[in-house]
N, C-alpha and C positions, 0 to 999 in steps of 0.2 A: 511567578517566581522567576528571577533572572540570575544566572550564575556566569562567572567569567567576566570578560571585558564588556563594557557598556557600548552603546552605539555611538557613532560619530560620523562626521562628514565622509561620504564615500562608502558607507557600510552596505554590504549585501545582506539582505534578509532572505534566509533560506527556510521556506516552509517545509519541514522535514519529517523525520520518523522512519525514513527508508534507508537502505544501504547506500543508494545513490546519493542521498542527501548528506550522509556522513562522509562519503568519499569526496564530494564537492567541497564541503566545509574544510576538510583536511587539505585539499589542494589550494584553496583560497588562503588559508592560514600560512601554508608553505610559501605562497607567492607574496605574502605581506599585505594581503587585502583584508580589511576589517570585515568580519562576518558575524552575524547573529542568527543562530538556528532557533526556529520556533517549533516546539513540540506540543501536540494537543493535550497531552497529559492523560491519555486513556490507558496507558500501560504504567503499572505501578513502579517498575524498575526498568526504565527505558535504557537502551544503549546510547550513551551521550556522545555527541560529536565533539571535536575539538573546537576551540573558539568560544565565543559568547553563546549562551543558551538561555532561552526563554521558554518556560513551561506553563501552559494554560491558554485558553482561548482569548481572542481580542474583543469579543462582544459583537460578532457579526460584521457586516460590511461597514457600518458606521464606525465601529471601534477600530477596525483595521485601517480605514481611511484616516482617522484621527492620528493613529500611531505613525502612519507614513508621513503625514504632514509635519509631525513634530520631532522626529527622532533621527534626522540626518540619513535616511535610507536612500541610496542612490539607485538601487535596482532590487527587484524581488525575483527569486527563483522558486517556483512552485514545484517542489520535488516530493510531494505527498504521494500516498499510495494511489494506484490507479482507480480505486473505488471511493476515494475521498472526494466525491463530486461536489458536495456542499462547500467544502473549504476552497476547492479550485474555483468554483463560481464566485465565491466571496472575493477571492484574490483578483479576478478579472475586473469586477465592478469597482473595488476599492482602489486598485492601481489606476484605473481610468479616471476616477474622481481626483486622485492626488497627483496625477501626471507623472507617475513613477513607472519606468520600463518594467515589463513583466516577461519572464521566460518560463515556459512549462517544460520541465525535464521529466519525460515519461518513458520508462523502459519499454522495449518492444513487447507486445503480447505474444501469445502462443499460437495465434491463428496460422502461422506459417510452419508450425511443427509438422514433421512428416506424418504423424498419426492424427493430426487435427481433423481430417476429413471423416475419420471414423468415430469421432466423439459426438456426443449429443449436445448441441449448443442451445442454450435457452436465454431468455431475456432477463429473468429475475429469479430470486430464490424460491418463490412459490412454484414456478414452473419446474425448477430443479427438483424440488421435493416430490412433485407428482411423477416426474419421469424416473427418478431414482427408485421410487416405490414400485414401479412397474418393471424395472430392469433386473432386480435381484432381491435377495433377502438379507444380505449382510453388507452394510454400507459404511464406507470410510468417509466421514464428513469433515472437510477441511476449509469451510467457508468463514470461520471465525465465530467468536461467541455472540457478537451482536446480531448474527443472522439465525441463531439456533431456533428461535421461536417460529420461524417459517417451516421448520421440519418436524417439530415434535408431534403435530397432528398426523400428517400423512405417513410418517415413519414410526408411529407409536408402537406398532407390533413388530417392527424390524429390529434385527440385531445391529445397532449402530455404534461405531467407534467414532466419537466426536473429539477431534484434537483442537485445543485452544491454548492460548498463551496465558490468559488471565482467568481467574475464578468466574463462574457463570452466575447470573442472577435470575435464571429461569428454571422452573422445575423440569426435570428430564424423565422420560418414561423408564420403567424398571428394566427393560431389556437393553438400555443404552449403557455404554461404558465411556466415561470421560477421561481423556488423557491430556494432561497439561505438559506442554513441551514447546520448545522454540527452536527454529532452524538456525543455521542451514542443516539440511538433511542429506543423507547419502542414499544411493540406489540400494546398496546392500541392506541398510537399516530399514528402508521403506519396504523392500521385498520381504524381509523377515516379519515386519509388523503386519503386513497384509496376509501373509501366509498363516501367522499365528491366530489371526481373527477370522480366517476364511472369508476374506473380503471378496465380493463379486461385483461391487459398484463403488467407484470413487466419485465424489462430488467436490468440485473445487471452483474457484473463480479464476478468470483470466488475468491473474496478477502479473504474469510475465516474468522475465529474468531467469536467473539460474538459482536463486536462493532457495526456492521451494519446488523446482521442476523435477527433482528426483522421483517424486511420487508418480509422475506421468510416465517416466521411463520404466519404473517397476511395474506399473499397471499394464503397460504394453507387453512386457515380458511375460506377465502372468495371465494375459487374456482377460483382464478386468475391464468391465464397461466403464466409460468415463462420461460424466455429465459436467459441462463447463458453463458457468454464468458469464455472459458477455459483459464487457466493460460498459459503464454508463457513458453517455456522450459528454464531452467536456464543453464548458461554456465557450461560446464563440467570442472573439474580440481581437483587437489589434496586437496580438502577442505572438511571438515565435514559439515553436515547439521543436525540441531536440530529443534524441534518444539516449545519448551518452554523456558522461561527465566531460570528456575532452571537448565535445561540441559545445557544451554549456560554458566552458572556460573561454572558448573562442568568442562566443556571443558576448560574454561579460567583458572581455578585453576591448571589444568595439564599443560597448554600451557605457562603460564606466568612464568618468572623467580621468584624463591622464594625470598620473601622480608625478610630482616634481622630485 
């Protein structure tokens, strides 16, 4: 499904769904640059960016490469979530096939946070579930609905508050509480939520940025243990990586053909 303006010569394709992707689309529209934002369609009511919008997958690497070959795309910016490793990998391969410049816009992670050295860092959700089970009895789980199945077994007897955006399609243990909510969140709100559920362990992913970091500040204040899933490795390739929207705009200014 596509809404808004169609693609044309010199269009920037933004693989989005993040706050950074929306900010970049807004900046490009303001600068008069044609932009098409692509959303995966996993959220039923996504926050739509300005400019053209395409919702739904491309059909893997082959489908994306065909799209790039035939739709006047001058550059691609992968501004997907830091844990959308498959989409990022597809973008690397498809852009290489189509000869289209690719930029990765990846917000900084939380590894440099002052409290990060005290957190328990793990490589995947299965490890996170095991470590959380050992650290406490009341767990605040904020890894998203698609990861819930990794935790239902190890944390079946724990009091778990699982916060998600969308409805879940996996059976949850009786001791669990499901909370549907969407950020951004405040430290005050996160502090009250953790206190109300007597949380002693927070489980999250290294999503980075400020949109959901309030829970980390609240956990530090309350002495709550924190388990963090490390980011997956991005696919390697001949593409640049920047951390901010202004840097992405600088890259695009150099990469796009000059407009008369």
